[in-house]
KOLRO-359633 format. One record per residue (C-alpha): residue number from 1; x, y, z. Coordinates in steps of 0.5 Angstrom, whole numbers, plus 2048, in hexadecimal, padded with zeros to 3 digits. Example, Ala and Ser with C-alpha at 12.3 -4.5 7.8 and 13.67 -1.06 7.14 Angstrom:
// residues 2
SITE  num   px   py   pz
SITE    1  819  7F7  810
SITE    2  81B  7FE  80E
END
This chain:
// residues 132
SITE  num   px   py   pz
SITE    1  5C5  8B0  920
SITE    2  5C5  8AF  919
SITE    3  5C3  8A9  915
SITE    4  5C7  8A4  912
SITE    5  5C8  8A5  90B
SITE    6  5C8  89E  908
SITE    7  5CE  89A  906
SITE    8  5CB  89B  8FE
SITE    9  5CA  8A3  8FF
SITE   10  5D0  8A4  903
SITE   11  5D6  8A1  8FD
SITE   12  5D0  8A5  8F9
SITE   13  5D2  8AC  8FD
SITE   14  5D9  8AB  8FC
SITE   15  5D9  8A9  8F4
SITE   16  5D6  8AF  8F4
SITE   17  5DA  8B4  8F8
SITE   18  5E0  8B0  8F4
SITE   19  5DC  8B2  8ED
SITE   20  5DB  8B9  8EF
SITE   21  5E3  8B9  8F1
SITE   22  5E5  8B7  8EB
SITE   23  5E1  8BC  8E7
SITE   24  5E4  8C1  8EA
SITE   25  5EB  8BE  8E9
SITE   26  5EF  8C3  8E5
SITE   27  5F5  8BE  8E5
SITE   28  5F0  8BA  8E1
SITE   29  5F1  8BF  8DA
SITE   30  5F8  8BF  8DC
SITE   31  5FA  8B9  8DB
SITE   32  5F5  8B5  8D5
SITE   33  5F2  8B8  8D0
SITE   34  5EB  8BC  8D1
SITE   35  5E7  8B7  8CD
SITE   36  5E9  8B1  8D1
SITE   37  5E8  8B4  8D7
SITE   38  5E2  8B6  8D5
SITE   39  5E0  8AF  8D3
SITE   40  5E2  8AD  8D9
SITE   41  5DF  8B1  8DE
SITE   42  5D7  8AF  8D9
SITE   43  5D9  8A7  8DA
SITE   44  5D9  8AA  8E2
SITE   45  5D3  8AD  8E2
SITE   46  5D1  8A7  8DF
SITE   47  5D3  8A2  8E5
SITE   48  5D0  8A8  8E9
SITE   49  5CA  8A7  8E6
SITE   50  5CA  89F  8E6
SITE   51  5CB  89F  8ED
SITE   52  5C6  8A3  8EF
SITE   53  5C1  89F  8EB
SITE   54  5C5  899  8EF
SITE   55  5C7  894  8E9
SITE   56  5CB  88E  8E9
SITE   57  5D0  890  8E4
SITE   58  5D2  897  8E7
SITE   59  5D7  893  8EC
SITE   60  5DB  890  8E5
SITE   61  5DB  898  8E3
SITE   62  5DD  89A  8EA
SITE   63  5E3  896  8EA
SITE   64  5E4  898  8E3
SITE   65  5E4  8A0  8E4
SITE   66  5E8  8A0  8EB
SITE   67  5EE  89D  8E9
SITE   68  5ED  8A1  8E2
SITE   69  5EE  8A7  8E8
SITE   70  5F4  8A3  8EA
SITE   71  5F8  8A3  8E4
SITE   72  5F6  8A8  8E0
SITE   73  5F6  8AE  8E5
SITE   74  5FB  8AC  8EB
SITE   75  5FB  8B2  8ED
SITE   76  5F4  8B2  8F0
SITE   77  5F3  8AB  8F2
SITE   78  5F4  8AC  8F9
SITE   79  5ED  8AF  8F8
SITE   80  5EA  8A9  8F7
SITE   81  5E7  8A7  8FE
SITE   82  5EA  8A1  900
SITE   83  5E1  89E  902
SITE   84  5E1  89E  8FA
SITE   85  5E7  89A  8F9
SITE   86  5E4  895  8FE
SITE   87  5DC  895  8FB
SITE   88  5DE  895  8F4
SITE   89  5E3  890  8F5
SITE   90  5E7  88B  8F0
SITE   91  5ED  890  8EC
SITE   92  5EB  894  8F1
SITE   93  5EE  890  8F7
SITE   94  5F6  88F  8F4
SITE   95  5F6  897  8F6
SITE   96  5F4  896  8FD
SITE   97  5FA  892  902
SITE   98  5F7  88C  906
SITE   99  5F6  88F  90C
SITE  100  5F2  892  90A
SITE  101  5EE  88E  906
SITE  102  5EE  88A  90C
SITE  103  5EA  890  910
SITE  104  5E5  890  90A
SITE  105  5E4  889  90B
SITE  106  5E3  88A  912
SITE  107  5DE  890  910
SITE  108  5DA  88C  90C
SITE  109  5D9  885  911
SITE  110  5D6  88B  916
SITE  111  5D2  88D  911
SITE  112  5D0  887  90F
SITE  113  5CE  885  917
SITE  114  5CA  88C  918
SITE  115  5C7  88A  911
SITE  116  5C5  882  913
SITE  117  5C2  885  91A
SITE  118  5BE  88A  916
SITE  119  5C2  88F  91A
SITE  120  5C4  896  916
SITE  121  5CC  897  914
SITE  122  5D0  89D  914
SITE  123  5D5  89B  910
SITE  124  5D9  8A3  911
SITE  125  5D7  8A2  919
SITE  126  5DA  89B  918
SITE  127  5E0  89D  915
SITE  128  5E1  8A3  919
SITE  129  5E0  89F  920
SITE  130  5E6  899  91C
SITE  131  5EB  89F  91A
SITE  132  5EC  8A1  922
END
C-alpha cells in the first residue's frame, strides 16, 4: 500500500503533468505565434517552481494561467485536471458547474476534519470514493 500524497504534493504532481502535456501539444504552436507560446510556457514553469517552494503568490499565478489556457487554447482546456481548478480557486471556479463545486467543498470539509483529528487524508482516494 502506498503512502497518500499531501494535498499540496498531489496538486503539484497534477501541475507537473499538465505542464508536460502543454509542452507536448503541437496544437499550441498552430493557434498562437511561437514567441507567445514560449513566454506562456516560461510563466507556467515559474508557476511550477513557485508551487515547489510553496510560495503564497503561486495561487494567484495559478488562477491566471489556468484561465489563460481556457481562453487562449480552448481546444485543450479539457486537459486541465478539474482538481487544479478547485485548488487554485478564484476565477477558475467559473469553469466548474455548481454540482462539481459542491463535491469539492465536501471533499475539503472531509480533509479539514481529518487534519483536525491529526489524521492523514488521501485526497485522491476520498475523491474516488465520493464519485463511486
